[in-house]
Legacy VTK file of the C-alpha trace (Angstrom):
# vtk DataFile Version 3.0
C-alpha trace
ASCII
DATASET POLYDATA
POINTS 558 float
99.484 114.489 120.461
96.940 114.057 117.695
98.003 111.653 114.927
97.074 114.369 112.438
99.944 116.551 113.718
102.347 113.628 113.537
101.190 113.060 109.964
101.855 116.726 109.222
105.373 116.325 110.569
106.026 113.093 108.690
104.764 114.512 105.445
106.808 117.630 105.978
109.950 115.663 106.836
109.344 112.740 104.463
107.902 115.216 102.013
110.764 117.599 102.182
112.634 114.534 101.286
109.403 113.450 99.545
106.867 116.171 98.921
109.761 118.318 97.963
109.486 115.802 95.165
107.387 118.517 93.690
109.933 121.074 94.596
113.350 120.289 93.263
115.148 122.626 90.896
115.075 121.302 87.356
118.606 120.257 86.637
119.916 118.448 83.580
120.636 114.764 84.140
124.243 115.244 83.003
126.337 116.311 85.954
123.570 115.921 88.539
124.906 114.478 91.768
121.465 113.594 93.097
121.714 109.958 92.095
124.996 109.718 93.995
123.478 110.977 97.241
121.049 108.103 97.687
121.427 104.592 96.365
118.250 102.721 95.367
118.569 100.730 98.587
118.758 103.927 100.637
115.753 105.339 98.831
113.742 102.243 99.691
114.930 102.468 103.291
113.744 106.088 103.593
110.368 105.267 102.068
109.952 102.137 104.162
110.783 104.091 107.334
108.095 106.619 106.516
105.587 103.836 105.887
106.553 102.168 109.177
105.791 105.366 111.049
102.478 105.907 109.296
101.452 102.350 110.048
102.585 102.539 113.653
100.082 105.392 114.046
97.289 103.431 112.337
97.294 105.897 109.458
97.543 103.314 106.676
94.342 101.677 105.487
95.664 98.227 104.707
92.379 96.584 103.843
93.209 93.697 101.436
90.569 94.675 98.889
91.574 98.347 98.804
95.281 97.522 98.818
94.830 95.126 95.929
92.781 97.673 94.003
95.149 100.614 94.445
98.138 98.435 93.535
96.393 97.028 90.445
95.614 100.586 89.401
99.102 101.842 90.197
100.954 99.089 88.386
98.730 99.408 85.341
100.088 102.945 85.116
103.642 101.933 85.998
103.643 99.458 83.112
103.211 102.401 80.718
105.514 104.837 82.522
109.058 105.858 81.618
110.533 103.553 84.284
108.393 100.411 84.521
111.214 98.505 86.251
111.445 100.944 89.161
110.166 99.522 92.441
106.844 100.914 93.692
104.635 100.521 96.738
101.115 101.970 96.621
99.010 102.381 99.748
95.898 104.130 101.044
96.223 106.639 103.899
93.508 106.629 106.540
92.759 110.341 106.194
89.714 112.169 104.870
91.759 115.020 103.419
92.023 115.196 99.631
95.706 114.520 98.991
98.360 112.177 97.637
102.146 112.122 97.885
105.253 110.298 96.706
108.226 109.363 98.854
111.708 108.005 98.107
111.871 104.448 96.832
108.655 104.730 94.858
106.332 104.769 97.890
103.104 106.477 96.794
100.272 107.193 99.216
96.724 108.182 98.310
94.422 109.556 101.002
91.055 107.865 101.399
89.552 111.341 101.058
90.882 111.650 97.532
89.334 108.317 96.533
85.953 109.231 97.994
86.005 112.654 96.299
86.869 111.320 92.838
83.951 110.739 90.486
85.759 108.325 88.157
88.603 105.860 88.303
90.465 107.983 85.766
90.611 110.841 88.281
92.333 108.631 90.857
94.574 107.259 88.098
95.452 110.823 87.086
96.733 111.671 90.550
98.662 108.389 90.742
100.184 109.042 87.303
101.241 112.504 88.486
102.972 111.043 91.558
104.597 108.283 89.497
106.001 111.012 87.238
107.651 112.666 90.249
109.479 109.371 90.764
110.386 108.678 87.136
111.653 112.233 86.558
113.950 112.074 89.610
112.211 115.023 91.286
112.601 113.317 94.659
116.346 112.855 94.364
116.890 116.439 93.236
114.683 117.694 96.050
116.586 115.576 98.531
119.875 116.972 97.256
118.645 120.493 97.961
116.846 119.624 101.188
120.000 118.284 102.824
121.165 121.852 103.332
118.069 123.243 104.969
115.157 120.882 105.412
116.940 118.162 107.339
118.204 120.546 110.051
114.720 122.047 110.319
113.129 118.610 110.522
115.605 117.515 113.193
114.890 120.694 115.127
111.174 119.890 115.010
111.848 116.353 116.191
113.938 117.670 119.068
111.147 120.041 120.051
108.627 117.222 119.891
110.721 114.992 122.140
111.282 117.866 124.565
107.555 118.624 124.654
106.524 115.075 125.619
104.608 115.249 128.846
103.831 118.936 128.444
100.847 120.537 126.792
100.052 119.646 123.188
100.358 123.337 122.279
104.158 123.209 122.556
104.463 120.296 120.151
102.003 121.834 117.721
103.877 125.130 117.816
107.137 123.332 117.007
105.554 121.692 114.003
103.842 124.850 112.751
107.052 126.865 112.994
109.223 124.273 111.315
106.799 123.240 108.582
106.078 126.853 107.672
109.796 127.333 106.974
109.903 124.192 104.873
106.697 125.045 103.026
108.018 128.503 102.143
111.138 126.893 100.736
109.050 124.355 98.802
106.897 127.034 97.168
109.996 128.479 95.524
110.748 125.223 93.748
107.493 123.445 92.935
106.128 124.990 89.774
108.387 123.512 87.079
108.377 120.006 88.476
104.614 120.103 88.983
104.050 121.046 85.353
106.482 118.383 84.184
104.751 115.787 86.371
101.426 116.832 84.823
102.720 116.401 81.278
104.444 113.087 81.893
101.491 111.854 83.944
98.997 112.684 81.194
101.105 110.734 78.729
101.106 107.758 81.109
97.342 108.064 81.522
96.735 107.957 77.799
99.102 105.034 77.274
97.248 103.143 80.013
93.865 103.695 78.314
92.553 106.132 80.947
90.903 109.460 80.149
93.843 111.863 79.579
91.583 114.812 80.417
90.924 113.467 83.928
93.892 115.287 85.469
92.783 118.714 84.246
89.148 118.114 85.191
90.016 116.897 88.696
92.373 119.786 89.433
89.834 122.232 87.990
87.161 120.854 90.299
89.506 121.267 93.261
90.492 124.764 92.110
86.851 125.867 92.080
86.797 125.510 95.862
89.114 128.538 96.034
86.671 130.822 94.261
84.194 133.018 96.144
81.325 130.817 97.242
83.363 127.701 96.562
83.288 126.541 100.164
86.314 128.319 101.595
88.267 125.196 102.631
91.424 124.630 100.609
91.939 120.929 99.850
95.321 119.622 100.967
95.899 118.575 97.375
96.051 122.235 96.382
98.399 123.087 99.228
100.917 120.433 98.164
100.186 120.672 94.422
99.626 124.393 93.676
97.169 124.903 90.811
96.406 127.950 88.694
94.461 128.541 85.485
97.615 128.367 83.348
98.477 124.962 84.720
94.944 123.680 84.161
94.931 125.061 80.624
98.277 123.439 79.908
96.985 120.105 81.204
93.855 120.383 79.037
95.900 121.204 75.951
98.226 118.296 76.627
95.253 115.959 77.113
93.655 117.151 73.872
96.929 116.539 72.049
97.210 113.035 73.468
93.594 112.254 72.598
94.174 113.272 68.997
97.154 110.966 68.612
96.738 107.427 67.386
97.092 105.354 70.570
97.296 101.636 70.039
94.644 99.726 71.919
96.182 97.645 74.660
94.711 94.234 75.554
94.113 94.583 79.281
93.457 91.553 81.513
90.082 91.499 83.201
90.433 91.872 86.957
88.962 88.993 88.925
86.064 90.066 91.100
84.894 92.913 88.873
81.126 93.276 89.185
79.404 91.980 86.102
76.229 93.977 86.578
74.638 93.040 83.279
75.514 89.394 82.868
76.700 86.150 84.454
79.673 85.971 86.789
83.154 85.982 85.318
85.653 83.454 86.571
89.031 84.439 87.947
91.102 83.583 84.895
92.934 86.386 83.158
91.098 86.772 79.879
92.602 89.235 77.367
90.022 91.677 76.138
89.404 92.054 72.435
90.510 95.462 71.136
87.100 96.253 69.683
85.233 99.359 70.897
82.314 97.356 72.329
84.610 95.205 74.442
86.550 98.233 75.662
83.324 100.037 76.531
82.039 97.024 78.454
85.297 96.713 80.343
85.269 100.429 81.160
81.728 100.097 82.521
82.735 97.164 84.731
85.802 98.986 86.011
83.706 102.064 86.812
81.167 99.950 88.707
83.955 98.330 90.721
85.533 101.717 91.416
82.236 103.001 92.839
82.005 99.965 95.126
85.584 100.327 96.391
85.076 104.084 96.784
82.322 103.411 99.324
84.497 100.802 101.023
87.216 103.427 101.459
84.656 105.904 102.827
83.408 103.456 105.452
86.717 101.949 106.552
88.415 105.343 106.853
85.646 106.712 109.073
85.823 106.580 112.854
82.052 107.152 113.149
80.382 104.064 111.632
77.051 104.653 113.377
76.751 108.180 111.985
77.814 106.910 108.572
75.176 104.171 108.659
72.578 106.848 109.425
73.886 108.927 106.519
73.393 106.056 104.082
69.971 105.152 105.498
68.652 108.714 105.321
69.891 109.390 101.814
68.702 106.039 100.478
65.266 106.804 101.851
65.038 110.433 100.719
66.867 110.357 97.370
65.959 107.751 94.786
69.128 108.321 92.790
71.249 107.690 95.899
69.959 104.134 96.304
72.642 102.614 94.066
74.363 99.245 94.304
77.544 100.899 95.601
75.731 102.936 98.266
73.786 99.893 99.442
77.111 98.132 99.879
78.507 101.116 101.784
75.424 101.105 104.011
75.883 97.400 104.770
79.571 97.864 105.625
78.766 100.768 107.926
76.139 98.625 109.682
78.675 95.807 110.113
81.166 98.220 111.669
78.419 99.712 113.849
77.608 96.288 115.325
74.375 95.673 113.413
75.187 92.518 111.395
71.548 91.461 111.036
70.556 94.593 109.142
73.760 94.406 107.119
73.040 90.798 106.203
69.615 91.678 104.827
71.126 94.261 102.466
74.028 92.046 101.432
71.770 89.064 100.717
69.950 91.178 98.143
73.203 92.413 96.631
74.652 88.912 96.291
71.401 87.633 94.785
71.705 90.191 92.010
75.488 90.287 91.620
76.968 86.980 92.760
80.301 87.567 91.010
81.215 90.611 93.102
83.809 89.460 95.630
83.379 92.395 98.071
79.659 91.531 98.372
80.369 87.848 98.997
83.033 88.494 101.636
80.892 91.028 103.482
77.942 88.596 103.495
80.153 85.825 104.893
81.256 88.169 107.680
77.648 89.138 108.401
76.593 85.486 108.507
79.373 84.654 110.972
78.495 87.611 113.195
74.808 86.700 113.288
75.699 83.211 114.539
75.345 81.309 111.266
78.954 80.137 111.105
78.072 77.122 108.986
76.610 79.357 106.268
79.645 81.630 106.478
82.186 78.799 106.268
80.329 77.145 103.396
80.369 80.455 101.533
84.123 80.772 102.045
84.616 77.189 100.817
82.729 77.975 97.611
84.699 81.156 97.055
87.952 79.342 97.708
87.042 76.536 95.303
86.557 79.111 92.522
89.633 81.176 93.443
92.093 78.981 95.378
94.953 81.497 95.187
93.026 84.617 96.160
94.866 86.118 99.144
91.905 88.262 100.200
89.593 85.246 100.457
92.228 83.216 102.318
92.808 85.935 104.918
89.113 86.624 105.499
88.421 82.873 105.769
91.286 82.417 108.249
90.061 85.349 110.368
86.653 83.714 110.654
88.080 80.262 111.368
90.130 81.287 114.408
87.157 82.990 116.047
85.770 79.671 117.326
89.045 78.824 119.119
89.071 75.209 117.925
92.271 73.340 117.086
90.942 71.964 113.786
89.838 75.420 112.646
93.184 76.906 113.659
95.104 74.321 111.650
92.940 75.020 108.603
93.682 78.744 109.037
97.407 77.959 109.162
97.120 75.983 105.931
95.352 78.895 104.235
97.963 81.456 105.264
101.164 79.431 105.000
101.559 79.927 101.214
101.155 83.666 101.712
103.840 83.660 104.409
106.210 81.931 101.995
105.904 84.930 99.673
107.388 87.203 102.364
104.345 89.438 102.442
104.569 92.510 104.657
101.020 92.635 106.030
101.088 92.385 109.841
97.433 91.296 109.907
98.381 88.111 108.069
101.123 87.470 110.629
98.738 88.245 113.485
96.111 85.789 112.284
98.772 83.173 111.541
100.272 83.708 115.004
96.918 83.235 116.700
96.178 80.164 114.577
99.582 78.694 115.462
98.962 79.407 119.130
95.569 77.682 119.064
96.987 74.683 117.230
99.760 74.262 119.817
102.678 75.486 117.692
104.002 77.930 120.281
107.359 78.539 118.612
105.867 79.463 115.262
103.325 81.648 117.055
106.085 83.507 118.887
107.980 84.092 115.637
104.869 85.486 113.981
104.064 87.756 116.925
107.601 89.150 116.705
106.954 89.838 113.029
103.755 91.697 113.972
105.790 93.950 116.272
108.439 94.426 113.595
105.979 95.321 110.853
104.171 97.750 113.129
107.368 99.711 113.742
108.173 98.348 117.232
111.670 97.195 116.341
113.092 97.015 119.874
110.079 95.001 121.001
110.509 92.641 118.033
114.220 92.172 118.744
113.576 91.412 122.417
110.945 88.824 121.516
113.262 87.148 119.013
116.159 87.081 121.488
113.932 85.554 124.162
112.741 82.979 121.667
116.330 82.101 120.667
117.065 80.963 124.256
114.528 78.145 124.104
116.136 74.712 124.311
113.483 72.975 122.224
114.291 74.788 118.945
115.285 72.560 116.078
118.066 73.471 113.651
115.778 75.172 111.118
113.861 77.161 113.713
117.048 78.407 115.347
118.563 79.353 111.980
115.444 81.273 110.983
115.246 83.138 114.298
118.940 84.015 114.326
118.675 85.311 110.760
115.824 87.594 111.834
117.850 88.848 114.790
120.743 89.644 112.459
118.367 91.502 110.143
116.700 93.606 112.842
119.716 94.433 115.030
121.245 97.176 112.800
117.919 99.022 112.684
117.566 98.889 116.476
121.141 100.074 116.981
120.475 103.025 114.670
117.349 103.943 116.649
119.337 103.779 119.877
122.079 105.929 118.358
119.453 108.541 117.536
118.094 108.404 121.079
114.680 107.063 120.069
113.350 105.113 123.010
111.485 101.795 122.650
108.256 103.352 123.906
108.447 105.898 121.088
108.680 103.210 118.407
105.292 102.451 116.874
103.687 104.586 119.551
100.099 103.769 118.658
100.640 100.048 118.122
100.085 98.212 121.437
103.160 96.552 122.879
102.462 93.017 124.082
104.132 89.768 124.888
103.452 86.837 122.613
103.083 84.725 125.761
100.087 86.830 126.815
97.417 84.822 124.996
94.460 87.029 125.857
96.228 90.195 124.744
97.486 88.595 121.541
94.027 87.352 120.669
92.496 90.767 121.312
94.768 92.656 118.950
92.720 94.777 116.592
92.300 93.416 113.073
93.036 96.950 111.857
96.787 96.580 112.287
98.619 97.377 109.081
101.471 96.407 106.711
104.753 98.297 106.441
107.672 97.179 104.329
110.971 96.549 106.058
113.233 95.749 103.143
LINES 1 559
558 0 1 2 3 4 5 6 7 8 9 10 11 12 13 14 15 16 17 18 19 20 21 22 23 24 25 26 27 28 29 30 31 32 33 34 35 36 37 38 39 40 41 42 43 44 45 46 47 48 49 50 51 52 53 54 55 56 57 58 59 60 61 62 63 64 65 66 67 68 69 70 71 72 73 74 75 76 77 78 79 80 81 82 83 84 85 86 87 88 89 90 91 92 93 94 95 96 97 98 99 100 101 102 103 104 105 106 107 108 109 110 111 112 113 114 115 116 117 118 119 120 121 122 123 124 125 126 127 128 129 130 131 132 133 134 135 136 137 138 139 140 141 142 143 144 145 146 147 148 149 150 151 152 153 154 155 156 157 158 159 160 161 162 163 164 165 166 167 168 169 170 171 172 173 174 175 176 177 178 179 180 181 182 183 184 185 186 187 188 189 190 191 192 193 194 195 196 197 198 199 200 201 202 203 204 205 206 207 208 209 210 211 212 213 214 215 216 217 218 219 220 221 222 223 224 225 226 227 228 229 230 231 232 233 234 235 236 237 238 239 240 241 242 243 244 245 246 247 248 249 250 251 252 253 254 255 256 257 258 259 260 261 262 263 264 265 266 267 268 269 270 271 272 273 274 275 276 277 278 279 280 281 282 283 284 285 286 287 288 289 290 291 292 293 294 295 296 297 298 299 300 301 302 303 304 305 306 307 308 309 310 311 312 313 314 315 316 317 318 319 320 321 322 323 324 325 326 327 328 329 330 331 332 333 334 335 336 337 338 339 340 341 342 343 344 345 346 347 348 349 350 351 352 353 354 355 356 357 358 359 360 361 362 363 364 365 366 367 368 369 370 371 372 373 374 375 376 377 378 379 380 381 382 383 384 385 386 387 388 389 390 391 392 393 394 395 396 397 398 399 400 401 402 403 404 405 406 407 408 409 410 411 412 413 414 415 416 417 418 419 420 421 422 423 424 425 426 427 428 429 430 431 432 433 434 435 436 437 438 439 440 441 442 443 444 445 446 447 448 449 450 451 452 453 454 455 456 457 458 459 460 461 462 463 464 465 466 467 468 469 470 471 472 473 474 475 476 477 478 479 480 481 482 483 484 485 486 487 488 489 490 491 492 493 494 495 496 497 498 499 500 501 502 503 504 505 506 507 508 509 510 511 512 513 514 515 516 517 518 519 520 521 522 523 524 525 526 527 528 529 530 531 532 533 534 535 536 537 538 539 540 541 542 543 544 545 546 547 548 549 550 551 552 553 554 555 556 557
């Protein structure tokens, strides 16, 4: 079955627990039993389960640069929200549809299509602020309280139909989803309006406090709403299906934004993000330098942030596409025919598309020019290093990584990209250097399976078979293949050459994973249905392990 239909089911099920976030009846906090239904730990478990499933289907775009950007943006907003201490996880969904959603536990997903459609960073921030407001105002808990009576049985019925339809035509599964989700959507429509308006108002306040354009929410929704008018294109963006918009709501958002703009908002000293493109001056280092509150400094910072947004917007466009060759042609044609299209950001997008299309030489030529003019832009430097390695100039690539690392020794994105390049030559010395680069990241208990995959391969090449096996089990775990992970850990625990610390670590992981596997078995979910799009493999199968796609992603098993 197409991943898109699975996503529809997950977002209907997680969203009726989650997207019903927009739906719940507005109840006063006093006397509400919603908070008693789910503990914070249970909320995180629900959200993490949803993220596991999305990642198992390769529907999460866990590129380090994009993940870092969307989390920087999200937590800048969270810091000025009503509940800054609430836990949040921001991620990019590998989908071209224009949409975003919140799930229990503060899990907030933004489709790549929304990022590529936005014209400013404030528009993306506006949608994030709206979703954060659904979390801070307890819309999700209230929706979950209501959904227990109807949505959960419907969702379970859909799941039963899906399981029953395995092996039959895709039409049966699709019909099950359409029938069930239509019932849930009808129920959601009856409850969304008040919470949506409240999320708008609270989100606009968060936007303004965070020094974003408070009018961005109204302008973005208005632009989406215009698609519904005659001659507007006919296609209804998913954002409007899950976030119904009308003229009254847009007017209310504009009035709220105007009110916020007229208030005296204290200027907040915001740290400069490392790697922002300094298009009009020398490179900035990676230290966090507080910005002066003066208007010139704020304007300069806004210009740099906008330039970086445009660059990351093209990165999202390219990495979310499954047609890199066609995308490379799109960039080439438009750069040739439209002078105003030949921007720094679009040149970068063109180079990335060429890299993905297997044309590193052409990509390198473009990236060399970009780095010559904007040497402080980390995405340009990393892409050029990759192009150099793929054109056979590994020495140039490794020297570039060494320079980047010397300037930013704690930058996780540089470390991972460097390690990925190091293990490609299959040498023991390179593998040990890759281990050294990734080991500090592993100590932070990161949840990115690509880091574990690269570390596992590096450990394997360096001769550390036990550590490699542990890391491969973590790859399976983080990709949603819990039974596979448990079996690998149990097999590893039988080895006689484990020392005390290795055995303790492995047994602790087995204890952690076992309850989740038992719950899956209780629900009748078979091992082959766990992480169905993530390839099952044995960590002893060296060739298979080494060939794992670098596009594997990072869920969060708390």
